[in-house]
C-alpha positions, 0 to 999 in steps of 0.5 A: 172871257175868251176873247179877253184872255186872247187879247192880253196873250197877244199883247204880250206876245207883241210886247215880248217881240218888241223887246226882243227888236230893241234888244237886237237893235241895241246890240246891233248899234253897240258892235257898231260903235265899237268900231269907233275906236279906229276912226281919227281926224286928220288935221294939216298944218296950219288947220284947213278952213273946211275943218278937220278931216278923217282917217283910219287906224290900220294898226303898227302906228298906221294911219290911212286917209284920203290923198286929198284930206291930207294934201301935199304932204310936203307943204301940209305936214298932216298931224293925226288927231285923236280925242283932241291930241294932235300927233306928229307923223311921217309919211309912209306913202301918198297919193294924189286925188286923180289916180289913188286917193290914199295916203298913209301917215305913221305915228310913233306907237309910243306916243298913242293912247293905250286903247289904240296902240295894240289894236290891229285893223283888218283889211277885208280879203273879200271884194264888196258885192252889191247889196252888202250892208256897211258901216261908215265910221268917223270919230263922232259916230257911225252909220249903216248903208249897203253897197251899190251895184256900179251898174245903177250909176250913169256909164260915165262914172261907172269907173267908180266901181266901188260905192255906197248908196247913203250919201247924206248920212254917211262919213265924208272923205277919209272916213272907213267903210267897214264890213257890217259882219266881219267888221274888217275894213272895206275901204276909205271914203274918197268922193261924192258921185253927182249927176245934174239935177233938174233944169230951171230957175234955182234948179241947176244943181248937182244931185248927189246918188253915191260915194266912192270909196277906195277899196281894200285891195287897192289899200293893200297894193298901195301899203309898201310891201313889207306892211302888207303881210300883217294887214288881212282879215285872215292873217290877223284872225289866224294869229288870234286863234294861235294865241287862244290855243297857246 
C-alpha cells in the first residue's frame, strides 16, 4: 500500500514538474515572438531573383539591413515590406559588403502601421560575450542560438569576432540578433563563415561553421551623429522610467 502511494505521489510530482517546464518554455517562446514586430523584408526594385531580404526596425522611421541586401541603392531603390505592403524609402546611409555591411533606410513614420511607428528598438550597450544566449529574428519567426568565441574559428577568419554558432536554423543576411535577456539589438546578420569540407568525390564542398553579425557598437558608429543618442538601451530604458514616474 505504501509503495503504491509513493508511486502515485512521484507521478504527481513529475506531472507538476513537466507542467512547469512546459509553461516556462511557452513563456520564453512568447517573449521571443514579441520581437517579431521589428522584423521586415527588404525588396529591391525590381525584386531580387533570390527572394526578399531582411531588415530590422530601429525606431523613428529608421530600418537597418545588410548593405549587400539593399544592394547599390542608387540602382536598386530598396523598399521596406511589412506584412506584404511595400513602403518607399530614403537612404540615410549606405555601406558595402567588404567594409561595413550596413545600410540604413528611412520610411515616413506617418505611413507605418501604428503597431510599429511608436516603437523604439534599442541597441545593446554591452558587447556580446562567448556563450551568451541570443535570439535571431526574421518576419517568419525566431530561433535561439549562442555567441561563439572567435578563438574557435580558423585564424584566417577570426577578424569576424561577433559570431553565432547555429547556422542552419537562424536568420540570414539582414536579420536581427537580439540579447535573449534584455531584448536589445546585438547586431545585424551579415554572412556565413565556411571552411573547406572533406576531400573526395562529391565532397569538395564548403562547410558552414558560424554566422557573423555586424555588432551594435558598429551600427551605433555608422548612424549619423544626430540619430545616435536615441538608440541605446540605457537611454530608452531611462526614458521609460521617467514616463512611469510622471
